[in-house]
N, C-alpha and C positions, 0 to 999 in steps of 0.2 A: 763432241757434245757442244752445242751452241749455248753460250752463257751470256746473261746480262747482269751487270754489276751496278748496284746503287749504294752510294756511300753518304750517310748522314755525318758529315765531317765533324760538326760541332759536338754531336753526341759521342762519337768514338773518341775524339781528341780529349774531351773533358773526362771521360771515363778512364782513359789511360793515364791522364795527368794525375788523377787521384792516387794511382799506384806509384808512379814515378814520372816526373817531368821528362826524363830522357826517353821513356817509351813514347810519349805523345809527340815529342819533337821528331823522333826517327820516323814515326808513322806519317807525320805531315810533310817532312822534307824529302823522304826517299820512297815514294809510292811505287816506283818502278821495281824495287827489290821485293816488296811483299806481293806485288802483282805477279811476279815470276813464280813465287812460292804458290800462289793460288793456282796458277796454270799448270805447274809441273809436279807439285808435291802434295797438295791438299787432296785427301781421299775423296772419291766420288760419292754422292749420296746414294741411298738404297735404290734398288730396282733400275740400276744403270748398268749397261754392258761393261764388264770389267776391262775390256780392251779399248773403251772410249777414251778420248783425250779432250780435255776442257779447252775450248776456244772462247775467250772473253771478247765478244764482238761489240757489246754495248758497255761503255764505261762512263758513268755519270757521278759527279761529286757535287753535293749540295752544301754550300759554304756561305757563312756570314762574312761578307767582304770588309765590313767595318772592324772586325776583330781579327780575322785570320787571313788578311790580304797577303801576308808574307809567304803563305804556303801555296798560293795559286800556281807559281811557276813550276813547282815540282809535279803537280798534277797535270799541268799542261804538257810538260815534257814526257809524261807517262801515257799520253794519248787520251786523257779524260775530257769529256765535255763538262764544263764547270757551270753550274746553275747558281747564280747569285741569289741568296736569300737574306736580304737585310732585315733588321728588326722592324716589326710592324706596330709594336706597342712600346710604351715607356718602360715596361718591365723587360724588354729585350726579346719578346716572343717573335719568332720568325715563322715563315710559311713553308718551312722545309717539308713537314709531314704531308701536306696536301700536294705539293709539287711532286714528291716521290711517288705517292699513290697514283696520281693521274698518269705519270710517266710509266709506271709499271703496268697499268691497265692498257695504256697505248701500245706498249711493247708486246703485251699478251695478244692483242688483236692485230699485230703486224703480220704481213704476208710471210715473213720469215718465221719459221717455227723455232722459238727459243725453248730449249729443253730445260734450262736451269736459270733460276733467279737468285742471285746472291744479294743479301741485304745486310749492310753494316749499320746496325743500330740496336740499342737496347730498349727502344721505345715500344712498349706493348701496344701502342695504337696501330701498329702494322699487323696485328693478329688477323683482322678480317681480310686484308688483301692476301696474306699468306694462305688462308683457307680457300680463298677464291682461286688462287693459283693451283692449289692441290686439286680442287674440283675440276680444273681444266687439265689435269694430269701433267702438271709441270713440277719439276723438282725444286725445292727451296732450301737454301743454305743461309745460315744466319751467324754473324759475329756480334755478340752482345758484350761489349766492354763495360759492364756495369750491372747493377741489380735489375732484374727483370722478372716478369711473372712466369709461373709455371705454365699457364695457358699459352703464352707467347712461345715458349720453348717447345711445347707439344705441337704447335702449329707448323714447325719447321721439320723438314726431313733430315737435316744435318745441322747440328750446332758446332761451330768451330770453337774448339777449346781455347780459352783466352791464354793459357800458359803456352800452348803450342804456337799460337800466333806471336806471342812476345819472344819466345825462345828461338823459334825457327824462322818465322817470316820476318821479324824485325831484327833477328841476329843477336839477341841477348843471351842465347844459350851458352855462349863461351864464358859467361860470368858465373856459371853454376846453375844447375838445374833445380827448379822448384820441386820436382818430383823425384823421389828416390827411385832407384832402379834404372835411371837413364845413365848414359855414358858421361862421366865427369868431363867438364869443359876445360881441360888443360891439355896442351899439346904433348907430343911424345917426348920432345927434348926436355920439357919441364918435368915430366914424369920420371925420366931417367935421373935427372939431378936430384929430385926428391927421394928416389930410391937409394941413392948413395948416401944422402943425408940421414935417411931413416936407419940404414944399416949401421952407420957410425954411432948414432944416438942409442940404438938398441944395445950394441956391444958395450958401450960405456955404462949404460944403466945397469945391465946385468953384472958387469965386472965390479961395480961399486956397491952392489947390494949384498947383504949378508944372508939373504933368503931368496927363494924364488920370487920373481917380480910379477904381481898380478897384471893381467892383460889390460884391465881398465886403467891402472896406473901408467902402464906403458903407452896406451893411447893418449892419455893426457900429456905425457912427456913429449910425444911426437907433435901434438897439436900446438904446444907452447913453443916449440923450437923450429917447427917447419912451416914456412909460408905456403899458402895455397891449399891447405887441407881443411876439411870441415868435419866436425864430430858427427854431424847428422848422418853421414855415410857409414858410421861405425856403431850406430845404436844397436845394430844386430851383431852379436859376437861373431857369427859366422862370416859376416862381411869383413870384419877386422882380421879374422884368421885367414881369409882368402888373400887379403892384402899382404899379410906376413908371408904366406906361402910363396909369393912371387919374389921374395927377397933372398939373397945369398946369406943365410944365417948359420950355416954349419960352423962349429959343431953344436950350436945351441939347440935345445929341445923345448917343444911346447907341451906342457902337461895340460891337455884339454879337460881332464877330469876336474882339476882344481883351478882352471883358467889362469895358469901362470906360465912363465918362461924362465928357464934356468940353464946352467952350464953343467952337463954331466961329468966333465973332467974334474969338477970339484966335489964329486961324490953325489949320492942321492939324498938331497936335503929332506925329502919326505920321511925317510927312515930316521934321520937324526932328530927331526922335530916331533916325531910321533904322529904325524898327520895320517889320518885313516883314509886311504885311497879306496873309495867304495867301488871304483871301477875294477879293482883287482879281486873283488869278491867273485869266486868261481864255484859257487854251490852247484853241485852236480844236478843236471836235468833242467836247468832254467837258463834262458838267455841272459847274458851278462848285462846288457843294457837295461832290461826290465828289473833285474835284481838290484842294480845300482840305483835306479829311480825309486824303487820301493824302499830301499834302505834310507835314502834321504827323506822321503815323505814320512816314514815311520819315526825317524829321529825328530823331525820338526814338530809333528803332532804330539809326540810323547813329552816334549819339554814345554809345550804351550798350555796355558790354563784356559784357553778359549779355542774354539774351532779355528783352523788356519785357512786363510783365503787361498783359493787355487792360484790366483795371480802370484802370490808370494811363493807358493810351492813351485810354480813353473820357473820362476827366477832361480830358486835354489837348485832345482834339478839341472837346469842348463849350466849354472855356474860351478856346481860342486860334484855332480854325480857322473856325468858321462859326456863324451863327444857325441851327443845324440843327433846333431845336425839340425838345420832349420826346418825340416819337414817332420820332426817328432817321430823318428824311427819309421818314416814312410806313411804315417797316418795323417799328416797335414796339420793338425792342431793339437794343443796340449789336452783339450777336453777329450778328444778321441783316444789319445794315448793313455790318459788317466783311466778312462772307462775300460780300456783293454787290460788293465792290471787287476790282479786279484789281491786286494788289500785286506789281509786277515785282521779282523777285529776293528776295522775302520769303516765309516760310512761317508759317502760323498753326497753333498746336497748342491744341486745346480739351480740357478735362477737366471733371469735374462741378462744380467750384467756380471756374470761370473759364477762362483760357487765356493764351497767350503768343504774341507775334510775334517772329520771329528772322530773322537773315540767315544762311543756311546756310554762306556763305563765311567768315563771321567767328565765328559762335557755334557751339560744340560742345556739343550737349545732354548727351552722355555726360560730357564733361569738367566741365561745370558741375554735374553731378549732378541735372539737372532731371528726367530720367526717374525716377530713384530717388525723388526727393522727391514727384513726382506719384503714383507707385505707392504710396508710404507713406501719402500723404493719402487716396487712394482706399480703401486697405485700412482705415485708421482710421475713415473715414466709414461703411464697410460695417458695422463693429462698433457704432458709436454711433448710427446713424440710427434703429434701433428705439426707443432711449431718447427721442429727440425726438418720434417718432411717438406714443408712449404718454403722455408728460408734456405739460405746457403750456409747456415751455420753447421759446423761439423758436430755430429752427435757424440761428443766426448762425455765421459762420466763426470759427476760433480767434482770429484777429487782432481781430475785432470784439468777441469776448467779453473779450479782454484789455483793450481800450480802454474798453469799457462798465464793467467792474468797477473799473478804475483810476479812472475819472471818478466812479463811484458812491462809492468810498471817499473821494475828495476832497470831494465834496458833503456826505456824512454827517459828515465831520470838522469841518465849519465851519457846518453848519446843521441844525436839527431836521428829522426826517423828516416829510414830508407828500407823499402819493402824487402829487398834481398838480404841486406845486412841484418836488419832487425829480426827477420825470420830465423836466420842462422844463429844469432845470439840467443834468442829465446829458446830455440831447440837445444843449444848447448847447456843452458841453465837448467832446463827440465831434466836433462841427463844427470847433472850434478846433484839434483834433488831426488834421484832414484825414482823418477816418475816420467820416464822418457815419452815425449809426444812427437810424432813424426812431423817433419817439415811440411809435408803435404797438408796435414790438418791445421798446423799453425798458419800456413800460407792461406788456406781457405778461410780461416777465422779473420785474419787481418784484412783480406779482400772484402769480406762481408761487412766488416766494420767501416772500412773506407767508403765503400759504395753506399753504406747506410748513413753517411754524413759525418762520421767521426773524423776530426781533424787533429792529428797528433801534434801539430805545431801550436795550436791555440787552446785545445780542450784540456781539461784536467786529466791527469794520467795516474792518479792514485788508484788502488785496487777497487774501491767502491765506485768511483766514476767509470772505470773501465767495465765493471760489472753492469752498471746501468746502461752503458752504451751497447753492450752485447744484448742485453734483454730488450732494449729498444729496437734493435735490428730484427729480432725474432718476432716481436709483437707487431712491428710495422709491416712485416711480410704477411702476417695474419690479416691485418686490416686491408692490405692491398688485395688479398684473395677473398675478401668478404667473409672471413671467419670471425664469429663473435668473440670479442676480447672483453672479458669481464674481470672483476677483481680476483676471482678464484684462479683464473688462468694467469693473471699477472703475478700473483703470489707463488704459484707453482713454478713458473719460469724463473723467478728470482731465487727460489729455493734451490732449483737445479743448478743454475749458473753460479750463484754466489753462496750457496749453503755450506760449502766446504772450503772456504777461503783459508789460506795458510798464512803464516807470519810473513810480513813484508820484509823482514830482515833475513837475507839468505846467508 
């Protein structure tokens, strides 16, 4: 597949620099490395023969020589044609855009049939030329290291994921993946050393404890004493259990029903302490897993004066009831699992952001104001959902936004901003507040804020200021997409982002 590559250096460099200066420097100084990634590892765009191989025949970099002269040599050595685009105005405006468009049209009309055009820029001004290339049946691939419009993204056949480019093409994946589910970036030798350390810490912790040790406590012990581990990989109990299963922990036993680890040689502490192991419930004719879950749900609803949130029940079932697994007994989600149960005497009420389980004999929905609250939340989401669809802000619940922004404020108050480290620290704090938010969502939020103009070095970082910054990102995206922004929308966005702020003292 014959490919032509056009790089708006100023645009990409400045976008990466907002995230981390190291990203920008690696991009500018070692283009031969990410060029190899483009040629050998970047997936092909749609409607291309799967056996095709990308050959980058045209390589052009458009660069402001008065600012980025030091990076010319790297691009020259990588076989690029460098087009100097000096400032044309006092404000520093260059002619990069028009140069790139004219060159793309020229390459389109060349005798050589170029199958793919790769554009490195977040500038939505290139949308018309992308659509022109599509009309000519050419494939278009775009890297946007910054905030860009949805129309620009839709005009491309393939959008290069910024995280993939940073982690894989620039080689920062070995410092920890931004996305859960990827292979951790530490080598085998270090993993072996960590395994030995972990085993020693676990045996010491269990030996010194008078009762079974909660797995959450054990995870915190390991994180405090072992370098190179991140709690974000253990927000799912199943992932932490998988980590433990690879260690030599005999004769220690893991009680998955109560999420603890203990030493059977010291007797069965569950019998001594009178702890009720609901997994041991073996009522005839019903699956043990379902009985265990129903037992936990019934207990929680019975002792509550209000309907119990399904999110709370999901946590209770996973922690106390059974080794149900990450797929909820094969059904995929807690909602499907809950709907499969026969809850005698209990009602389940679902809405778009969760649900509640209640005892109609004891819980009055109207008296509790639950219906009114749900209707208000539904109405508010109807107002703000287009904002999240347009912007790159993650669609977190108001509670999660309150927790994340509070944790971010605390982190920025005590440490210098670094995208990777800050993201990890915020994630760990959300876990400690029992409102775990994934690193992927936190990373997405931080990127949106940075691309939206937030400067953690100079801007105010209290919760109110961070809330205003996030609201500004969402509303600016609406303005960019020509969506009317009135006072009602501003108030709704502010209520969603900042309406459930938590105490700034953790």
